[in-house]
C-alpha positions as CSV (number, residue, x, y, z in Angstrom):
1,M,11.1,-0.2,4.0
2,N,11.0,3.3,2.6
3,N,12.7,6.2,4.2
4,N,9.5,7.2,6.0
5,C,9.8,4.4,8.6
6,H,6.9,5.4,10.9
7,S,3.6,3.5,10.5
8,N,0.6,5.6,9.4
9,Q,-2.1,4.1,11.7
10,C,-4.8,5.5,9.4
11,I,-3.7,3.2,6.5
12,K,-3.8,-0.5,7.3
13,C,-1.9,-2.7,4.9
14,T,-1.1,-6.4,4.5
15,V,0.7,-6.3,1.2
16,T,4.1,-7.6,2.5
17,N,5.9,-7.3,-0.9
18,C,5.3,-3.5,-1.0
19,E,8.2,-1.2,-0.2
20,N,5.9,1.0,1.8
21,H,4.7,-1.8,4.1
22,N,5.7,-1.9,7.8
23,P,5.7,-5.7,8.4
24,S,6.0,-5.4,12.2
25,E,2.7,-3.5,12.4
26,N,0.8,-4.2,9.1
27,Y,0.4,-0.5,8.3
28,C,1.6,1.6,5.4
29,T,4.4,4.0,6.0
30,L,3.2,6.7,3.6
31,N,1.4,9.8,4.7
32,C,-1.0,9.5,1.8
33,V,-1.9,6.8,-0.7
34,T,-3.5,7.0,-4.2
35,I,-6.4,4.6,-4.8
36,G,-7.5,3.9,-8.3
37,T,-9.1,1.3,-10.5
38,H,-8.2,-0.8,-13.6
39,E,-11.9,-1.1,-14.5
40,S,-14.1,1.4,-16.4
41,N,-16.9,0.8,-14.0
42,P,-15.7,-0.9,-10.7
43,T,-18.4,-2.9,-8.9
44,Q,-16.3,-5.1,-6.6
45,C,-13.4,-4.4,-4.2
46,Q,-11.1,-6.6,-6.5
47,C,-11.5,-3.8,-9.1
48,V,-9.8,-1.2,-6.8
49,D,-6.0,-0.8,-6.6
50,C,-3.5,0.9,-4.4
51,Q,-1.6,3.0,-7.0
52,S,1.0,3.9,-4.4
53,F,2.3,0.3,-4.5
54,V,6.1,-0.1,-5.0
55,M,7.5,-3.6,-5.4
56,K,9.9,-4.3,-2.6
57,K,13.5,-4.6,-3.7
58,Q,15.0,-8.0,-3.3
59,K,18.0,-8.3,-1.0
């Protein structure tokens, strides 16, 4: 988990392979996240991305 080990209870997260994920509580540990899209005109939730995602380092 990243150095900011507290859970931000305003940001729920279930992406377990993200470095910022707190697996014991299913929250993000960041104070703020960036949300974006990979589509020019997003119309579905699948078009929206968490751009704060960082792949968890393998042990």
